[in-house]
VEXDREN-2710 file (C-alpha; in Angstrom, 1 decimal):
% VEXDREN-2710
k/r/px/py/pz
1/MET/104.2/111.3/128.7
2/ARG/107.4/110.9/127.9
3/ILE/108.0/108.5/130.6
4/THR/105.4/106.6/129.5
5/VAL/106.4/106.3/126.0
6/ALA/110.0/105.6/126.8
7/GLY/108.9/102.7/129.0
8/LEU/106.9/101.7/126.1
9/GLU/110.2/102.2/123.7
10/THR/112.2/99.8/126.2
11/LEU/109.5/97.0/126.0
12/GLY/109.7/97.3/122.0
13/VAL/106.2/98.0/121.7
14/VAL/106.5/101.6/120.0
15/LYS/109.0/103.3/118.2
16/GLY/109.3/107.2/117.9
17/GLU/110.8/109.4/114.9
18/ALA/111.2/112.8/114.0
19/ASP/108.3/114.3/112.4
20/PRO/109.8/115.1/108.8
21/THR/107.7/118.4/108.6
22/ASP/108.1/119.5/112.3
23/GLY/111.2/119.1/113.9
24/ARG/109.7/119.6/117.4
25/LYS/107.1/116.7/117.1
26/THR/107.9/113.0/117.4
27/LEU/105.4/110.3/115.5
28/ILE/105.0/107.2/117.7
29/HIS/104.0/104.1/115.7
30/LEU/103.6/100.6/116.9
31/THR/106.6/98.2/116.2
32/PRO/106.0/95.6/113.6
33/THR/107.2/92.7/116.2
34/PHE/104.4/94.2/118.8
35/ARG/102.1/94.5/115.7
36/ARG/102.4/90.6/114.9
37/THR/102.1/89.9/118.5
38/LEU/99.0/91.9/119.2
39/LYS/97.6/90.2/116.0
40/ALA/98.3/86.7/117.5
41/SER/96.7/87.3/120.8
42/ARG/93.6/88.9/119.2
43/ALA/93.4/85.8/117.0
44/ALA/94.0/83.6/120.2
45/LYS/91.0/85.1/121.8
46/GLU/88.7/85.4/118.9
47/ASP/89.5/81.6/118.3
48/TRP/88.5/80.9/122.1
49/LEU/85.3/82.8/122.0
50/ILE/84.1/81.3/119.2
51/GLY/85.2/77.7/120.5
52/ALA/83.3/78.4/123.8
53/LEU/80.1/80.0/122.3
54/GLN/79.7/76.7/120.3
55/ALA/80.3/74.5/123.1
56/GLN/78.4/76.2/125.5
57/LEU/75.1/77.5/123.7
58/SER/72.4/75.7/121.7
59/PRO/72.3/76.8/118.3
60/ARG/69.1/78.7/119.5
61/GLU/70.7/80.3/122.1
62/GLN/73.6/81.4/119.6
63/ALA/70.9/82.9/117.0
64/THR/69.3/85.2/120.2
65/LEU/72.9/86.3/121.1
66/ALA/73.7/87.3/117.4
67/ALA/70.3/89.0/117.7
68/ALA/71.2/90.7/121.4
69/VAL/74.5/91.8/119.1
70/GLU/72.7/93.7/116.5
71/LEU/70.5/95.3/118.8
72/LEU/73.8/96.3/120.9
73/GLN/75.8/97.5/117.8
74/ARG/72.8/99.7/116.8
75/LEU/72.4/101.6/120.1
76/ALA/76.4/102.1/120.0
77/ASP/76.0/103.4/116.5
78/SER/73.2/106.1/117.5
END
């Protein structure tokens, strides 16, 4: 695991710091830069999906898809 975390640290994805209550532990956090990158990436994917749904599906198909999503969410929650 240490090798994996070290690689992520090298890439600037995570930063480790000593646990203030237990020096044997290291707390791992996403870096602010990576959080911004992740947020921008997610927003771009959401924008693409919304555009694709509007361009490719009729209003009736969009409503059907919305109903299916509700059913899938109900299954996931159970």
